[in-house]
LODODO-487349 format. One line per 8 residues: for each residue x, y, z of C-alpha. Coordinates in pm, whole numbers. Layout:
REM LODODO-487349
X Y Z | ...
REM end
This chain:
REM LODODO-487349
6109 27397 9215 | 6192 27738 9071 | 6484 27769 9306 | 6674 27497 9116 | 6806 27564 8767 | 6889 27299 8508 | 7248 27353 8385 | 7183 27164 8061
6885 27390 7984 | 7096 27701 8040 | 7364 27573 7803 | 7108 27490 7539 | 6943 27831 7564 | 7281 28003 7535 | 7367 27790 7231 | 7042 27884 7062
7110 28253 7122 | 7454 28214 6962 | 7298 28045 6662 | 7048 28328 6619 | 7331 28581 6638 | 7531 28380 6385 | 7235 28381 6143 | 7208 28760 6175
7582 28792 6114 | 7558 28579 5801 | 7284 28808 5671 | 7504 29113 5733 | 7805 28951 5570 | 7592 28858 5269 | 7521 29227 5213 | 7893 29308 5247
7974 29029 5004 | 7740 29182 4746 | 7898 29525 4797 | 8246 29374 4754 | 8127 29201 4437 | 8009 29530 4289 | 8328 29712 4393 | 8571 29450 4260
8373 29400 3939 | 8386 29773 3876 | 8763 29778 3927 | 8814 29485 3693 | 8599 29637 3418 | 8757 29984 3440 | 8963 30120 3153 | 9334 30043 3141
9510 30330 3322 | 9733 30569 3134 | 9993 30814 3249 | 9862 31169 3225 | 10135 31395 3356 | 10027 31757 3377 | 10304 32014 3362 | 10257 32355 3527
10152 32637 3299 | 10202 33010 3327 | 9909 33199 3470 | 9806 33509 3269 | 9790 33706 3597 | 10168 33681 3614 | 10184 33969 3363 | 9910 34179 3521
9976 34495 3718 | 9879 34324 4043 | 10107 34025 3993 | 10372 34166 4224 | 10121 34185 4507 | 10095 33810 4526 | 10364 33630 4717 | 10244 33282 4626
10320 33091 4309 | 10135 33218 4005 | 10141 32896 3803 | 9845 32677 3720 | 9885 32364 3927 | 9869 32011 3791 | 9661 31801 4034 | 9821 31479 4147
9643 31162 4244 | 9557 31164 4613 | 9580 31542 4652 | 9229 31549 4786 | 9328 31332 5078 | 9428 31512 5392 | 9773 31484 5540 | 9631 31306 5844
9475 31043 5623 | 9796 30991 5433 | 10006 30941 5742 | 9751 30719 5919 | 9871 30372 6004 | 9785 30119 5733 | 9602 29800 5826 | 9764 29571 5570
10081 29533 5367 | 9899 29647 5051 | 9764 29955 5221 | 10109 30028 5365 | 10254 30018 5012 | 9975 30247 4888 | 10040 30488 5175 | 10410 30497 5088
10333 30579 4725 | 10088 30850 4830 | 10351 31003 5056 | 10600 30987 4768 | 10351 31157 4535 | 10287 31427 4795 | 10661 31488 4833 | 10692 31505 4453
10412 31759 4443 | 10589 31977 4698 | 10913 31960 4501 | 10721 32043 4185 | 10571 32348 4353 | 10919 32460 4456 | 11032 32422 4095 | 10726 32615 3976
10797 32892 4223 | 11152 32916 4090 | 11020 32926 3731 | 10786 33208 3828 | 11062 33400 4002 | 11281 33382 3691 | 10993 33490 3468 | 10920 33786 3695
11285 33889 3694 | 11291 33882 3315 | 10965 34077 3308 | 11099 34339 3547 | 11409 34367 3330 | 11191 34491 3047 | 11199 34870 3020 | 10872 35057 3014
10678 35143 2701 | 10801 35503 2713 | 11166 35394 2715 | 11100 35140 2442 | 10953 35417 2225 | 11248 35650 2285 | 11464 35502 2008 | 11174 35521 1765
11104 35884 1860 | 11467 35981 1802 | 11460 35805 1465 | 11143 35993 1368 | 11291 36333 1457 | 11614 36252 1277 | 11440 36139 957 | 11218 36449 940
11515 36680 1010 | 11718 36512 736 | 11427 36549 493 | 11409 36923 562 | 11785 36952 512 | 11764 36772 179 | 11484 37004 73 | 11707 37301 141
11984 37138 -61 | 11765 37157 -374 | 11870 36817 -514 | 11593 36809 -769 | 11225 36733 -778 | 11274 36355 -804 | 11620 36264 -673 | 11579 36472 -357
11246 36323 -243 | 11366 35974 -336 | 11679 36020 -124 | 11471 36162 163 | 11226 35870 148 | 11490 35596 139 | 11694 35767 412 | 11379 35779 628
11330 35407 572 | 11681 35331 697 | 11664 35566 996 | 11320 35455 1117 | 11414 35093 1058 | 11712 35136 1289 | 11484 35275 1560 | 11230 34997 1514
11501 34733 1507 | 11661 34859 1825 | 11329 34860 2009 | 11221 34518 1884 | 11557 34355 1957 | 11537 34478 2315 | 11179 34359 2346 | 11254 34021 2189
11551 33969 2420 | 11322 34007 2721 | 11071 33766 2569 | 11336 33502 2512 | 11460 33542 2869 | 11108 33468 2995 | 11040 33178 2759 | 11379 33009 2794
11363 33049 3172 | 11027 32877 3181 | 11146 32585 2970 | 11468 32548 3167 | 11262 32530 3484 | 11019 32290 3321 | 11298 32041 3252 | 11370 32026 3623
10999 32009 3695 | 10954 31701 3476 | 11202 31506 3687 | 10993 31583 3994 | 10656 31508 3831 | 10777 31168 3706 | 10773 31048 4068 | 10393 31051 4045
10389 30795 3763 | 10413 30513 4019 | 10095 30632 4185 | 9910 30675 3854 | 9982 30321 3736 | 10012 30134 4066 | 9703 30286 4227 | 9440 30073 4043
9638 29755 4116 | 9674 29837 4484 | 9308 29937 4510 | 9213 29594 4376 | 9451 29414 4612 | 9320 29619 4906 | 8960 29542 4809 | 9039 29167 4804
9220 29198 5139 | 8917 29375 5285 | 8693 29099 5147 | 8907 28833 5315 | 8900 29025 5643 | 8524 29080 5632 | 8442 28718 5549 | 8668 28563 5813
8368 28491 6043 | 8188 28326 5753 | 8485 28103 5675 | 8520 28009 6042 | 8154 27910 6064 | 8181 27710 5743 | 8470 27516 5895 | 8277 27467 6220
7963 27343 6046 | 8140 27169 5761 | 7986 26834 5855 | 7636 26977 5850 | 7704 27157 5522 | 7825 26837 5360 | 7512 26668 5489 | 7312 26926 5293
7547 26911 4991 | 7794 26621 4969 | 7992 26817 4705 | 8031 27121 4930 | 8366 27296 4871 | 8453 27606 5068 | 8605 27877 4838 | 8889 28098 4958
8867 28470 4862 | 9247 28499 4888 | 9269 28293 4567 | 9149 28602 4377 | 9492 28759 4428 | 9686 28471 4275 | 9701 28619 3919 | 9838 28944 4066
10158 28785 4197 | 10462 28966 4054 | 10257 29248 3899 | 10391 29519 4128 | 10751 29421 4060 | 10687 29427 3685 | 10530 29774 3697 | 10812 29906 3916
11071 29778 3671 | 10914 29935 3363 | 10826 30261 3537 | 11182 30299 3667 | 11316 30252 3315 | 11077 30513 3177 | 11164 30761 3453 | 11534 30727 3376
11492 30755 3001 | 11246 31043 2972 | 11464 31318 3125 | 11742 31224 2883 | 11503 31256 2587 | 11322 31565 2709 | 11549 31802 2520 | 11478 31607 2200
11104 31639 2267 | 11132 32015 2303 | 11353 32046 1995 | 11135 31817 1784 | 10938 32103 1626 | 11011 32459 1519 | 10816 32618 1804 | 11021 32426 2059
11348 32525 1895 | 11242 32889 1885 | 11151 32876 2255 | 11473 32711 2370 | 11750 32806 2124 | 11871 33167 2111 | 12006 33142 1756 | 11678 33003 1619
11480 33257 1819 | 11678 33549 1677 | 11646 33416 1324 | 11269 33369 1323 | 11152 33626 1577 | 11399 33912 1523 | 11587 33893 1194 | 11324 33756 957
11040 33990 1071 | 11269 34294 1062 | 11396 34206 716 | 11039 34167 594 | 10941 34502 744 | 11243 34671 588 | 11168 34535 239 | 10801 34636 264
10881 34986 392 | 11149 35045 129 | 10919 34933 -149 | 10637 35153 -25 | 10870 35453 7 | 10993 35417 -351 | 10640 35366 -477 | 10520 35670 -284
10786 35896 -437 | 10726 35763 -789 | 10350 35816 -762 | 10346 36157 -593 | 10654 36327 -746 | 10685 36381 -1123 | 11033 36475 -1251 | 11051 36793 -1462
11080 36732 -1836 | 11243 37031 -2015 | 11241 37070 -2392 | 11482 37328 -2519 | 11668 37422 -2834 | 12034 37497 -2894 | 11958 37862 -2852 | 11816 37795 -2513
12152 37658 -2400 | 12280 38012 -2365 | 12189 38144 -2027 | 11988 38458 -2033 | 12057 38759 -1825 | 11747 38732 -1614 | 11825 38359 -1550 | 12171 38446 -1426
12023 38714 -1213 | 11766 38473 -1072 | 12038 38220 -994 | 12246 38480 -818 | 11942 38590 -621 | 11868 38232 -523 | 12222 38188 -404 | 12192 38499 -195
11854 38388 -61 | 11981 38037 21 | 12269 38174 219 | 12046 38415 399 | 11929 38297 744 | 11585 38444 684 | 11522 38222 380 | 11245 37954 412
11108 37713 156 | 10748 37722 52 | 10518 37436 151 | 10500 37318 -210 | 10880 37284 -223 | 10905 37123 122 | 10629 36858 112 | 10781 36630 -159
11075 36578 79 | 10900 36570 415 | 10594 36371 314 | 10781 36039 250 | 10960 36081 583 | 10633 36143 768 | 10477 35837 605 | 10771 35623 717
10749 35763 1069 | 10378 35679 1083 | 10432 35328 944 | 10718 35255 1185 | 10514 35371 1484 | 10218 35158 1378 | 10444 34858 1322 | 10601 34911 1662
10264 34920 1838 | 10155 34607 1652 | 10476 34435 1764 | 10422 34544 2125 | 10062 34421 2115 | 10161 34084 1971 | 10430 34046 2236 | 10213 34140 2533
10224 33931 2850 | 9901 33733 2795 | 10006 33649 2438 | 10348 33533 2559 | 10168 33327 2824 | 9942 33168 2562 | 10238 33087 2338 | 10440 32935 2623
10144 32734 2754 | 10073 32602 2405 | 10428 32472 2378 | 10414 32328 2730 | 10097 32137 2635 | 10272 32009 2323 | 10568 31883 2526 | 10327 31738 2783
10145 31540 2513 | 10467 31396 2371 | 10593 31321 2723 | 10280 31122 2810 | 10294 30936 2480 | 10655 30836 2540 | 10599 30722 2899 | 10287 30524 2805
10474 30363 2518 | 10760 30258 2748 | 10533 30097 3009 | 10278 29953 2763 | 10408 29596 2796 | 10377 29596 3176 | 10039 29771 3169 | 9897 29522 2918
10034 29232 3121 | 9886 29357 3448 | 9564 29535 3355 | 9494 29325 3050 | 9598 28967 3124 | 9616 28957 3505 | 9297 29154 3560 | 9117 28929 3310
9227 28624 3506 | 9107 28782 3830 | 8775 28860 3663 | 8736 28498 3556 | 8803 28384 3912 | 8565 28647 4051 | 8288 28536 3815 | 8321 28188 3965
8398 28286 4326 | 8114 28524 4411 | 7822 28304 4295 | 7982 28003 4463 | 8049 28190 4788 | 7693 28326 4792 | 7563 27972 4750 | 7783 27853 5036
7652 28132 5258 | 7294 28028 5179 | 7379 27671 5272 | 7552 27792 5589 | 7247 27990 5687 | 7028 27685 5623 | 7257 27472 5837 | 7245 27729 6116
6868 27745 6095 | 6846 27364 6114 | 7075 27368 6415 | 6866 27642 6574 | 6544 27442 6516 | 6710 27133 6657 | 6813 27335 6959 | 6460 27469 6995
6320 27113 6989 | 6575 27012 7249 | 6475 27310 7465 | 6110 27209 7438 | 6190 26851 7532 | 6397 26965 7828 | 6116 27192 7945 | 5869 26901 7917
6093 26677 8120 | 6124 26949 8386 | 5747 26986 8402 | 5716 26610 8461 | 5952 26649 8756 | 6245 26456 8618
REM end
C-alpha cells in the first residue's frame, strides 16, 4: 500500500506548509510594520527644517610660515548634506521615483560642493597673492627708520642754531612729530593697502561662492520631504505580501469581522501631493533674489562697508587712526617741551641795555667758536632739543609695532571670519524668510495631515494583520483536520 500515493493528501500537505510559511511571513512583516511606524512617526514629529548655509572661512594657517607648503585649499569647509555618503552610493541606481529624485538632488549638491571648493581655492589664491605682495617687516620699518634719523639730525642742527631755550626745543619737538608721522603714515598706508587687498579679495570671492552654495538649499529643504516619501514607498513595498494575502483571504477575514476594511499605506502620501513643486517654486525665487541682495547684506553695517569699500576702508582704517595718532603725538610733544624746558626770564635796568665790553667779547668768541669745525655743544645745551625728538621716535616705533601686531595675519583672519559669519547669518535669515510660506505649508500643514492619517493607519493595519494571522491559523487548523481525516480514510483502505 505504501507504493501508492494519494494526490489529494499531497496537495493538502503542501497547502498546509504554505500556510505555515505565510504565518511566519506575517510575523516578520509585523515587526517591519512596527519599525516603519517608529521611523515615520519620528520624521513627522521632527522640527521644521531651516536653511543653514555655511560659507567658507579663512583658516589661520593661511598666514603661517608653512602655508606655502600646502598645495590644497586652506579654507574651513562648510559641510553639505549628504557629504558623508560615498560617490558609489550617490550614483547607485534608485529603486523608486522618489529615490531617483533624491539621488538627483544629492548629485546636484555634490556638484555644488565641488564648485564651491573651486571658488574657495580661488579666494585662497588671491589672499595668498595679496599676502605675498606685502613687503617684509624690515622693509616696512625702513621709512620709520629714515624718519627717526632725520628728526634727530634736525634736532641737533636746531641746537647748533641757538634759537633759544624755549623756541628751539619747541620747534625741534614739533618738527619731530611731523617727520615721524610721515614715516609712520607711509608704513601704515602700505600695510593697510595689503590688508584691504586680502579682505576685499575674500569678499569678492565669497559673492561668487554664495551662488554656488545656494544650489544646496534644495537638498536642505527637500531632503526631509523625500525621506518621508521614500519611507512610505518602502512601507508599501514591504507590506505588498500582506495586502495580497488580505485580498486572498478577504472572505475569511470578513467572516471574523464583518466590518473588515483593508487600509492602503499609499494613502499616507496623499497630503504630500504638490509639495515638491511648491518647495521648488519658492526655493528658485529665493535663489534668484539672494545674489542680487548680497551686496546690500554686506553693506548693511559699518564693518561690511569697511571690508568691501576702499573709500570707507581708507577713512576708518587709515585716515582716522593716523589723524588721532598725530594729534596725540603733537599734544604730547608740546606738553613735554613746556614741562621740561623753562624759558629764561631776564630782569635788567636801562643801564643794562648798554652792552659791556666783556659781553661783546664773549659774543665775538661765540661767533668764532660756532664757525669753528671743532666746536661741539655741551650735553646740557643739546638735550632740550634732542630729547623731544627721541621721545617722538620712541613713540612712533611703539605705535608702529602696535599697528603691525593688530594687523597680523591671525587677527585679519578673525576679523574676516567674523564678518563672513555676520553675512552668513543674514543670508540664512533672508532665505528662510523667503521660503517660510512653502515650509509652513509642507512641514506644518501637510506633515500634520500625514500624522493624522498615520495615527489611524498603523493601529488599523496592525489589527488587520492580527486578523489575517488568525484567519491563516484557522485555515491551517482546518487543513490539519482534513489531513487527519484523509489519513484515517487511507488507514481504512478507502
